[in-house]
PyMOL Python script that loads the backbone (N, CA, C, O; Angstrom):
from pymol import cmd

cmd.read_pdbstr("""\
ATOM      1  N   UNK A   1      18.659 -60.037 -12.773  1.00  0.00           N
ATOM      2  CA  UNK A   1      19.336 -59.044 -13.681  1.00  0.00           C
ATOM      3  C   UNK A   1      18.864 -58.104 -14.101  1.00  0.00           C
ATOM      4  O   UNK A   1      19.648 -57.187 -14.347  1.00  0.00           O
ATOM      5  N   UNK A   2      17.270 -57.861 -14.402  1.00  0.00           N
ATOM      6  CA  UNK A   2      17.189 -56.483 -15.188  1.00  0.00           C
ATOM      7  C   UNK A   2      16.753 -56.121 -13.634  1.00  0.00           C
ATOM      8  O   UNK A   2      17.098 -55.006 -13.241  1.00  0.00           O
ATOM      9  N   UNK A   3      16.008 -56.985 -12.697  1.00  0.00           N
ATOM     10  CA  UNK A   3      15.610 -56.084 -11.630  1.00  0.00           C
ATOM     11  C   UNK A   3      16.712 -55.209 -10.822  1.00  0.00           C
ATOM     12  O   UNK A   3      16.394 -54.142 -10.297  1.00  0.00           O
ATOM     13  N   UNK A   4      18.059 -55.744 -10.756  1.00  0.00           N
ATOM     14  CA  UNK A   4      18.783 -55.480  -9.877  1.00  0.00           C
ATOM     15  C   UNK A   4      19.416 -54.244 -11.480  1.00  0.00           C
ATOM     16  O   UNK A   4      19.312 -53.110 -11.014  1.00  0.00           O
ATOM     17  N   UNK A   5      19.906 -54.132 -12.849  1.00  0.00           N
ATOM     18  CA  UNK A   5      20.096 -52.702 -12.820  1.00  0.00           C
ATOM     19  C   UNK A   5      18.984 -51.794 -12.901  1.00  0.00           C
ATOM     20  O   UNK A   5      19.502 -50.709 -13.169  1.00  0.00           O
ATOM     21  N   UNK A   6      17.310 -51.589 -12.787  1.00  0.00           N
ATOM     22  CA  UNK A   6      16.775 -51.359 -12.487  1.00  0.00           C
ATOM     23  C   UNK A   6      16.311 -50.501 -11.208  1.00  0.00           C
ATOM     24  O   UNK A   6      15.823 -49.393 -11.430  1.00  0.00           O
ATOM     25  N   UNK A   7      16.401 -50.823 -10.254  1.00  0.00           N
ATOM     26  CA  UNK A   7      17.177 -50.543  -8.777  1.00  0.00           C
ATOM     27  C   UNK A   7      18.238 -49.678  -9.289  1.00  0.00           C
ATOM     28  O   UNK A   7      18.056 -48.461  -9.267  1.00  0.00           O
ATOM     29  N   UNK A   8      19.708 -50.339  -9.909  1.00  0.00           N
ATOM     30  CA  UNK A   8      20.667 -49.400  -9.751  1.00  0.00           C
ATOM     31  C   UNK A   8      20.296 -48.400 -10.905  1.00  0.00           C
ATOM     32  O   UNK A   8      21.364 -47.793 -10.829  1.00  0.00           O
ATOM     33  N   UNK A   9      19.653 -47.768 -11.880  1.00  0.00           N
ATOM     34  CA  UNK A   9      19.373 -46.767 -12.421  1.00  0.00           C
ATOM     35  C   UNK A   9      18.302 -45.655 -12.047  1.00  0.00           C
ATOM     36  O   UNK A   9      18.348 -44.460 -12.339  1.00  0.00           O
ATOM     37  N   UNK A  10      17.041 -46.535 -11.121  1.00  0.00           N
ATOM     38  CA  UNK A  10      16.736 -45.768  -9.810  1.00  0.00           C
ATOM     39  C   UNK A  10      17.213 -45.114  -8.674  1.00  0.00           C
ATOM     40  O   UNK A  10      16.712 -44.332  -7.866  1.00  0.00           O
ATOM     41  N   UNK A  11      18.104 -45.537  -8.790  1.00  0.00           N
ATOM     42  CA  UNK A  11      18.766 -44.733  -8.016  1.00  0.00           C
ATOM     43  C   UNK A  11      19.932 -43.714  -8.573  1.00  0.00           C
ATOM     44  O   UNK A  11      20.201 -42.579  -8.177  1.00  0.00           O
ATOM     45  N   UNK A  12      20.380 -44.291  -9.352  1.00  0.00           N
ATOM     46  CA  UNK A  12      21.225 -43.014 -10.081  1.00  0.00           C
ATOM     47  C   UNK A  12      20.336 -41.911 -10.392  1.00  0.00           C
ATOM     48  O   UNK A  12      20.987 -40.875 -10.528  1.00  0.00           O
ATOM     49  N   UNK A  13      18.881 -41.721 -10.582  1.00  0.00           N
ATOM     50  CA  UNK A  13      18.233 -40.896 -11.118  1.00  0.00           C
ATOM     51  C   UNK A  13      17.401 -40.324  -9.850  1.00  0.00           C
ATOM     52  O   UNK A  13      16.442 -39.553  -9.848  1.00  0.00           O
ATOM     53  N   UNK A  14      17.933 -40.814  -9.003  1.00  0.00           N
ATOM     54  CA  UNK A  14      17.371 -40.018  -7.489  1.00  0.00           C
ATOM     55  C   UNK A  14      16.049 -40.442  -7.399  1.00  0.00           C
ATOM     56  O   UNK A  14      15.227 -39.562  -7.146  1.00  0.00           O
ATOM     57  N   UNK A  15      15.648 -41.581  -7.545  1.00  0.00           N
ATOM     58  CA  UNK A  15      14.118 -42.122  -7.371  1.00  0.00           C
ATOM     59  C   UNK A  15      13.889 -43.447  -6.894  1.00  0.00           C
ATOM     60  O   UNK A  15      12.865 -44.122  -7.011  1.00  0.00           O
ATOM     61  N   UNK A  16      15.523 -43.882  -6.058  1.00  0.00           N
ATOM     62  CA  UNK A  16      15.451 -45.324  -5.578  1.00  0.00           C
ATOM     63  C   UNK A  16      13.829 -44.751  -4.412  1.00  0.00           C
ATOM     64  O   UNK A  16      13.532 -43.631  -3.997  1.00  0.00           O
ATOM     65  N   UNK A  17      12.926 -46.499  -4.172  1.00  0.00           N
ATOM     66  CA  UNK A  17      12.131 -46.375  -3.621  1.00  0.00           C
ATOM     67  C   UNK A  17      10.746 -46.349  -4.261  1.00  0.00           C
ATOM     68  O   UNK A  17       9.709 -46.897  -3.886  1.00  0.00           O
ATOM     69  N   UNK A  18      11.049 -45.377  -5.592  1.00  0.00           N
ATOM     70  CA  UNK A  18      10.015 -45.138  -6.492  1.00  0.00           C
ATOM     71  C   UNK A  18       9.223 -46.425  -6.820  1.00  0.00           C
ATOM     72  O   UNK A  18       8.012 -46.445  -6.598  1.00  0.00           O
ATOM     73  N   UNK A  19       9.874 -47.530  -7.351  1.00  0.00           N
ATOM     74  CA  UNK A  19       8.899 -48.708  -7.691  1.00  0.00           C
ATOM     75  C   UNK A  19       9.863 -50.107  -6.881  1.00  0.00           C
ATOM     76  O   UNK A  19      11.040 -49.945  -6.559  1.00  0.00           O
ATOM     77  N   UNK A  20       9.227 -51.232  -6.686  1.00  0.00           N
ATOM     78  CA  UNK A  20      10.045 -51.644  -5.934  1.00  0.00           C
ATOM     79  C   UNK A  20       9.947 -52.870  -7.071  1.00  0.00           C
ATOM     80  O   UNK A  20       9.838 -53.962  -6.514  1.00  0.00           O
ATOM     81  N   UNK A  21       9.964 -52.975  -9.015  1.00  0.00           N
ATOM     82  CA  UNK A  21      10.979 -53.884  -9.254  1.00  0.00           C
ATOM     83  C   UNK A  21      10.717 -55.569  -8.629  1.00  0.00           C
ATOM     84  O   UNK A  21      11.583 -56.396  -8.342  1.00  0.00           O
ATOM     85  N   UNK A  22       9.446 -55.683  -8.561  1.00  0.00           N
ATOM     86  CA  UNK A  22       9.161 -56.935  -8.583  1.00  0.00           C
ATOM     87  C   UNK A  22       9.078 -57.696  -9.357  1.00  0.00           C
ATOM     88  O   UNK A  22       9.408 -57.421 -10.511  1.00  0.00           O
ATOM     89  N   UNK A  23       8.447 -59.354  -8.905  1.00  0.00           N
ATOM     90  CA  UNK A  23       8.342 -60.280 -10.277  1.00  0.00           C
ATOM     91  C   UNK A  23       7.127 -59.690 -11.070  1.00  0.00           C
ATOM     92  O   UNK A  23       6.899 -59.914 -12.259  1.00  0.00           O
ATOM     93  N   UNK A  24       6.235 -58.750 -10.074  1.00  0.00           N
ATOM     94  CA  UNK A  24       4.826 -58.588 -11.243  1.00  0.00           C
ATOM     95  C   UNK A  24       5.750 -57.695 -12.276  1.00  0.00           C
ATOM     96  O   UNK A  24       5.877 -58.295 -13.344  1.00  0.00           O
ATOM     97  N   UNK A  25       6.287 -56.692 -12.256  1.00  0.00           N
ATOM     98  CA  UNK A  25       7.176 -55.702 -12.653  1.00  0.00           C
ATOM     99  C   UNK A  25       7.785 -56.587 -13.887  1.00  0.00           C
ATOM    100  O   UNK A  25       7.388 -56.520 -15.051  1.00  0.00           O
ATOM    101  N   UNK A  26       9.158 -57.696 -13.242  1.00  0.00           N
ATOM    102  CA  UNK A  26       9.732 -57.849 -14.143  1.00  0.00           C
ATOM    103  C   UNK A  26       8.941 -58.755 -15.065  1.00  0.00           C
ATOM    104  O   UNK A  26       9.666 -58.993 -16.031  1.00  0.00           O
ATOM    105  N   UNK A  27       7.690 -59.407 -15.201  1.00  0.00           N
ATOM    106  CA  UNK A  27       7.172 -59.728 -16.213  1.00  0.00           C
ATOM    107  C   UNK A  27       6.658 -59.269 -16.992  1.00  0.00           C
ATOM    108  O   UNK A  27       6.636 -59.768 -18.117  1.00  0.00           O
ATOM    109  N   UNK A  28       5.860 -57.798 -16.597  1.00  0.00           N
ATOM    110  CA  UNK A  28       4.923 -57.012 -17.683  1.00  0.00           C
ATOM    111  C   UNK A  28       6.352 -56.033 -18.347  1.00  0.00           C
ATOM    112  O   UNK A  28       6.131 -55.269 -19.287  1.00  0.00           O
ATOM    113  N   UNK A  29       7.638 -56.141 -17.819  1.00  0.00           N
ATOM    114  CA  UNK A  29       8.853 -55.903 -18.324  1.00  0.00           C
ATOM    115  C   UNK A  29       9.303 -56.289 -19.312  1.00  0.00           C
ATOM    116  O   UNK A  29       9.864 -55.615 -20.175  1.00  0.00           O
ATOM    117  N   UNK A  30       9.110 -57.419 -19.302  1.00  0.00           N
ATOM    118  CA  UNK A  30       9.216 -59.193 -20.668  1.00  0.00           C
ATOM    119  C   UNK A  30       8.527 -59.159 -21.724  1.00  0.00           C
ATOM    120  O   UNK A  30       8.824 -59.268 -22.914  1.00  0.00           O
ATOM    121  N   UNK A  31       6.512 -58.816 -20.571  1.00  0.00           N
ATOM    122  CA  UNK A  31       6.416 -58.371 -21.772  1.00  0.00           C
ATOM    123  C   UNK A  31       5.937 -57.492 -22.831  1.00  0.00           C
ATOM    124  O   UNK A  31       5.306 -57.830 -23.832  1.00  0.00           O
ATOM    125  N   UNK A  32       6.248 -56.519 -22.549  1.00  0.00           N
ATOM    126  CA  UNK A  32       6.248 -54.172 -23.204  1.00  0.00           C
ATOM    127  C   UNK A  32       7.313 -55.134 -23.700  1.00  0.00           C
ATOM    128  O   UNK A  32       6.696 -55.839 -24.499  1.00  0.00           O
ATOM    129  N   UNK A  33       7.847 -55.312 -23.686  1.00  0.00           N
ATOM    130  CA  UNK A  33       9.562 -55.388 -24.538  1.00  0.00           C
ATOM    131  C   UNK A  33       9.779 -56.723 -25.556  1.00  0.00           C
ATOM    132  O   UNK A  33      10.604 -56.764 -26.469  1.00  0.00           O
ATOM    133  N   UNK A  34       8.947 -57.685 -25.224  1.00  0.00           N
ATOM    134  CA  UNK A  34       9.088 -58.690 -26.226  1.00  0.00           C
ATOM    135  C   UNK A  34      10.159 -59.979 -25.855  1.00  0.00           C
ATOM    136  O   UNK A  34      10.533 -60.892 -26.590  1.00  0.00           O
ATOM    137  N   UNK A  35      10.532 -59.668 -24.309  1.00  0.00           N
ATOM    138  CA  UNK A  35      11.605 -60.270 -23.925  1.00  0.00           C
ATOM    139  C   UNK A  35      11.158 -61.956 -23.604  1.00  0.00           C
ATOM    140  O   UNK A  35      10.043 -62.009 -23.086  1.00  0.00           O
ATOM    141  N   UNK A  36      11.756 -63.213 -23.796  1.00  0.00           N
ATOM    142  CA  UNK A  36      11.513 -64.599 -23.995  1.00  0.00           C
ATOM    143  C   UNK A  36      12.990 -65.188 -23.769  1.00  0.00           C
ATOM    144  O   UNK A  36      14.099 -64.888 -24.211  1.00  0.00           O
ATOM    145  N   UNK A  37      12.539 -66.094 -22.941  1.00  0.00           N
ATOM    146  CA  UNK A  37      13.454 -67.548 -22.862  1.00  0.00           C
ATOM    147  C   UNK A  37      13.190 -68.380 -23.708  1.00  0.00           C
ATOM    148  O   UNK A  37      12.194 -69.095 -23.592  1.00  0.00           O
ATOM    149  N   UNK A  38      14.108 -68.475 -24.846  1.00  0.00           N
ATOM    150  CA  UNK A  38      14.685 -69.692 -26.257  1.00  0.00           C
ATOM    151  C   UNK A  38      14.899 -70.652 -26.087  1.00  0.00           C
ATOM    152  O   UNK A  38      15.880 -70.693 -25.345  1.00  0.00           O
ATOM    153  N   UNK A  39      14.376 -72.121 -26.471  1.00  0.00           N
ATOM    154  CA  UNK A  39      15.554 -73.032 -26.843  1.00  0.00           C
ATOM    155  C   UNK A  39      16.309 -72.824 -27.648  1.00  0.00           C
ATOM    156  O   UNK A  39      15.713 -73.019 -28.708  1.00  0.00           O
ATOM    157  N   UNK A  40      16.933 -72.642 -27.772  1.00  0.00           N
ATOM    158  CA  UNK A  40      18.172 -72.552 -29.171  1.00  0.00           C
ATOM    159  C   UNK A  40      18.618 -74.256 -29.479  1.00  0.00           C
ATOM    160  O   UNK A  40      18.928 -75.086 -28.625  1.00  0.00           O
ATOM    161  N   UNK A  41      18.572 -74.365 -30.316  1.00  0.00           N
ATOM    162  CA  UNK A  41      18.835 -75.867 -30.526  1.00  0.00           C
ATOM    163  C   UNK A  41      19.038 -76.183 -31.788  1.00  0.00           C
ATOM    164  O   UNK A  41      18.109 -75.644 -32.390  1.00  0.00           O
ATOM    165  N   UNK A  42      19.810 -76.826 -32.662  1.00  0.00           N
ATOM    166  CA  UNK A  42      19.268 -77.566 -33.729  1.00  0.00           C
ATOM    167  C   UNK A  42      19.486 -76.534 -35.584  1.00  0.00           C
ATOM    168  O   UNK A  42      20.274 -75.598 -35.720  1.00  0.00           O
ATOM    169  N   UNK A  43      18.843 -76.911 -36.378  1.00  0.00           N
ATOM    170  CA  UNK A  43      18.703 -76.087 -37.443  1.00  0.00           C
ATOM    171  C   UNK A  43      17.332 -75.153 -37.163  1.00  0.00           C
ATOM    172  O   UNK A  43      17.057 -73.969 -36.968  1.00  0.00           O
ATOM    173  N   UNK A  44      16.411 -76.908 -37.307  1.00  0.00           N
ATOM    174  CA  UNK A  44      15.284 -75.623 -37.913  1.00  0.00           C
ATOM    175  C   UNK A  44      14.852 -74.648 -36.222  1.00  0.00           C
ATOM    176  O   UNK A  44      13.734 -74.147 -36.100  1.00  0.00           O
ATOM    177  N   UNK A  45      15.950 -74.527 -35.052  1.00  0.00           N
ATOM    178  CA  UNK A  45      15.742 -73.077 -34.540  1.00  0.00           C
ATOM    179  C   UNK A  45      16.812 -72.024 -34.661  1.00  0.00           C
ATOM    180  O   UNK A  45      16.850 -71.238 -33.714  1.00  0.00           O
ATOM    181  N   UNK A  46      17.829 -71.811 -35.777  1.00  0.00           N
ATOM    182  CA  UNK A  46      18.421 -71.463 -36.060  1.00  0.00           C
ATOM    183  C   UNK A  46      18.286 -70.090 -35.895  1.00  0.00           C
ATOM    184  O   UNK A  46      17.190 -69.902 -35.366  1.00  0.00           O
ATOM    185  N   UNK A  47      18.963 -68.854 -36.123  1.00  0.00           N
ATOM    186  CA  UNK A  47      18.319 -67.546 -35.489  1.00  0.00           C
ATOM    187  C   UNK A  47      17.767 -66.857 -36.892  1.00  0.00           C
ATOM    188  O   UNK A  47      18.170 -67.185 -38.008  1.00  0.00           O
ATOM    189  N   UNK A  48      16.856 -65.930 -36.651  1.00  0.00           N
ATOM    190  CA  UNK A  48      16.262 -64.801 -37.351  1.00  0.00           C
ATOM    191  C   UNK A  48      17.176 -63.651 -37.654  1.00  0.00           C
ATOM    192  O   UNK A  48      17.272 -62.726 -36.848  1.00  0.00           O
ATOM    193  N   UNK A  49      17.736 -63.661 -38.586  1.00  0.00           N
ATOM    194  CA  UNK A  49      19.494 -62.794 -38.761  1.00  0.00           C
ATOM    195  C   UNK A  49      18.290 -60.900 -38.675  1.00  0.00           C
ATOM    196  O   UNK A  49      18.634 -59.902 -38.042  1.00  0.00           O
ATOM    197  N   UNK A  50      17.416 -60.994 -39.239  1.00  0.00           N
ATOM    198  CA  UNK A  50      16.369 -59.600 -39.661  1.00  0.00           C
ATOM    199  C   UNK A  50      16.111 -59.020 -37.577  1.00  0.00           C
ATOM    200  O   UNK A  50      16.199 -58.176 -36.685  1.00  0.00           O
ATOM    201  N   UNK A  51      15.816 -60.151 -37.965  1.00  0.00           N
ATOM    202  CA  UNK A  51      15.400 -59.868 -36.131  1.00  0.00           C
ATOM    203  C   UNK A  51      16.116 -59.603 -35.071  1.00  0.00           C
ATOM    204  O   UNK A  51      15.775 -58.911 -34.112  1.00  0.00           O
ATOM    205  N   UNK A  52      17.396 -60.307 -35.283  1.00  0.00           N
ATOM    206  CA  UNK A  52      18.814 -60.163 -34.251  1.00  0.00           C
ATOM    207  C   UNK A  52      19.226 -58.660 -34.564  1.00  0.00           C
ATOM    208  O   UNK A  52      19.503 -57.959 -33.590  1.00  0.00           O
ATOM    209  N   UNK A  53      19.286 -58.143 -35.740  1.00  0.00           N
ATOM    210  CA  UNK A  53      19.987 -57.080 -36.133  1.00  0.00           C
ATOM    211  C   UNK A  53      19.044 -55.790 -35.633  1.00  0.00           C
ATOM    212  O   UNK A  53      19.509 -54.659 -35.488  1.00  0.00           O
ATOM    213  N   UNK A  54      17.018 -56.299 -35.288  1.00  0.00           N
ATOM    214  CA  UNK A  54      16.894 -55.017 -35.309  1.00  0.00           C
ATOM    215  C   UNK A  54      16.804 -55.201 -33.409  1.00  0.00           C
ATOM    216  O   UNK A  54      15.957 -54.591 -32.757  1.00  0.00           O
ATOM    217  N   UNK A  55      17.565 -55.891 -32.938  1.00  0.00           N
ATOM    218  CA  UNK A  55      17.200 -55.899 -31.788  1.00  0.00           C
ATOM    219  C   UNK A  55      18.561 -55.297 -31.322  1.00  0.00           C
ATOM    220  O   UNK A  55      18.546 -54.264 -30.653  1.00  0.00           O
ATOM    221  N   UNK A  56      19.768 -55.919 -31.659  1.00  0.00           N
ATOM    222  CA  UNK A  56      20.970 -55.008 -31.755  1.00  0.00           C
ATOM    223  C   UNK A  56      20.672 -53.707 -31.815  1.00  0.00           C
ATOM    224  O   UNK A  56      21.079 -52.983 -30.906  1.00  0.00           O
ATOM    225  N   UNK A  57      19.899 -53.150 -32.901  1.00  0.00           N
ATOM    226  CA  UNK A  57      19.386 -51.338 -33.079  1.00  0.00           C
ATOM    227  C   UNK A  57      18.664 -51.231 -32.037  1.00  0.00           C
ATOM    228  O   UNK A  57      18.706 -50.075 -31.614  1.00  0.00           O
ATOM    229  N   UNK A  58      18.023 -51.904 -31.430  1.00  0.00           N
ATOM    230  CA  UNK A  58      17.101 -51.719 -30.292  1.00  0.00           C
ATOM    231  C   UNK A  58      17.728 -51.181 -29.047  1.00  0.00           C
ATOM    232  O   UNK A  58      17.595 -50.230 -28.277  1.00  0.00           O
ATOM    233  N   UNK A  59      18.376 -52.099 -29.192  1.00  0.00           N
ATOM    234  CA  UNK A  59      19.610 -52.136 -27.895  1.00  0.00           C
ATOM    235  C   UNK A  59      20.235 -50.933 -28.004  1.00  0.00           C
ATOM    236  O   UNK A  59      20.121 -50.115 -27.091  1.00  0.00           O
ATOM    237  N   UNK A  60      20.910 -50.683 -29.024  1.00  0.00           N
ATOM    238  CA  UNK A  60      22.163 -49.316 -29.148  1.00  0.00           C
ATOM    239  C   UNK A  60      21.198 -48.476 -28.580  1.00  0.00           C
ATOM    240  O   UNK A  60      21.752 -47.968 -27.604  1.00  0.00           O
ATOM    241  N   UNK A  61      19.628 -47.902 -28.697  1.00  0.00           N
ATOM    242  CA  UNK A  61      19.008 -46.928 -28.921  1.00  0.00           C
ATOM    243  C   UNK A  61      19.361 -47.064 -27.448  1.00  0.00           C
ATOM    244  O   UNK A  61      20.134 -46.294 -26.878  1.00  0.00           O
ATOM    245  N   UNK A  62      18.272 -48.886 -26.413  1.00  0.00           N
ATOM    246  CA  UNK A  62      18.744 -47.970 -25.546  1.00  0.00           C
ATOM    247  C   UNK A  62      19.574 -47.761 -23.825  1.00  0.00           C
ATOM    248  O   UNK A  62      19.274 -47.622 -22.640  1.00  0.00           O
ATOM    249  N   UNK A  63      21.116 -47.892 -24.996  1.00  0.00           N
ATOM    250  CA  UNK A  63      21.891 -47.773 -24.171  1.00  0.00           C
ATOM    251  C   UNK A  63      22.388 -46.578 -24.123  1.00  0.00           C
ATOM    252  O   UNK A  63      23.082 -46.124 -23.213  1.00  0.00           O
ATOM    253  N   UNK A  64      22.020 -45.988 -25.184  1.00  0.00           N
ATOM    254  CA  UNK A  64      22.150 -44.497 -25.413  1.00  0.00           C
ATOM    255  C   UNK A  64      21.114 -43.315 -24.524  1.00  0.00           C
ATOM    256  O   UNK A  64      21.346 -42.365 -23.776  1.00  0.00           O
ATOM    257  N   UNK A  65      20.251 -43.773 -24.907  1.00  0.00           N
ATOM    258  CA  UNK A  65      19.140 -43.247 -23.404  1.00  0.00           C
ATOM    259  C   UNK A  65      19.784 -42.873 -22.053  1.00  0.00           C
ATOM    260  O   UNK A  65      20.103 -41.842 -21.462  1.00  0.00           O
ATOM    261  N   UNK A  66      19.825 -44.336 -21.828  1.00  0.00           N
ATOM    262  CA  UNK A  66      20.637 -44.583 -20.572  1.00  0.00           C
ATOM    263  C   UNK A  66      21.679 -43.890 -20.197  1.00  0.00           C
ATOM    264  O   UNK A  66      21.753 -43.572 -19.011  1.00  0.00           O
ATOM    265  N   UNK A  67      22.895 -43.432 -21.276  1.00  0.00           N
ATOM    266  CA  UNK A  67      23.942 -43.124 -20.885  1.00  0.00           C
ATOM    267  C   UNK A  67      23.116 -41.197 -20.885  1.00  0.00           C
ATOM    268  O   UNK A  67      23.565 -40.271 -20.208  1.00  0.00           O
ATOM    269  N   UNK A  68      22.250 -41.130 -21.556  1.00  0.00           N
ATOM    270  CA  UNK A  68      22.038 -39.316 -21.445  1.00  0.00           C
ATOM    271  C   UNK A  68      21.135 -39.291 -20.892  1.00  0.00           C
ATOM    272  O   UNK A  68      20.370 -38.366 -21.164  1.00  0.00           O
ATOM    273  N   UNK A  69      20.594 -40.587 -19.484  1.00  0.00           N
ATOM    274  CA  UNK A  69      20.267 -40.158 -18.726  1.00  0.00           C
ATOM    275  C   UNK A  69      20.749 -40.008 -17.493  1.00  0.00           C
ATOM    276  O   UNK A  69      20.072 -39.338 -16.714  1.00  0.00           O
ATOM    277  N   UNK A  70      21.843 -40.507 -17.094  1.00  0.00           N
ATOM    278  CA  UNK A  70      22.733 -40.908 -16.335  1.00  0.00           C
ATOM    279  C   UNK A  70      23.973 -40.018 -16.058  1.00  0.00           C
ATOM    280  O   UNK A  70      24.586 -40.087 -14.993  1.00  0.00           O
ATOM    281  N   UNK A  71      24.270 -39.287 -16.940  1.00  0.00           N
ATOM    282  CA  UNK A  71      25.260 -38.533 -17.388  1.00  0.00           C
ATOM    283  C   UNK A  71      24.739 -37.071 -16.648  1.00  0.00           C
ATOM    284  O   UNK A  71      25.391 -36.037 -16.797  1.00  0.00           O
TER     285      UNK A  71
END
""", "prot")
cmd.dss("prot")
cmd.show_as("cartoon", "prot")
cmd.util.cbc("prot")
cmd.orient("prot")
């Protein structure tokens, strides 16, 4: 899904073909932005609310940035 969105954004920006959006690109993107798969179950693995709120705030900024770049 991230690779597909990356391709869509590159196309909208007129940069189609500038990046391959390979599995290596995806891995580095996830590491750079702290994206990881978590096994969420049980009380001991409950959500860290301050971190979740920070993530939502960062996502909102990213959404506005994408909107600005694509308009």
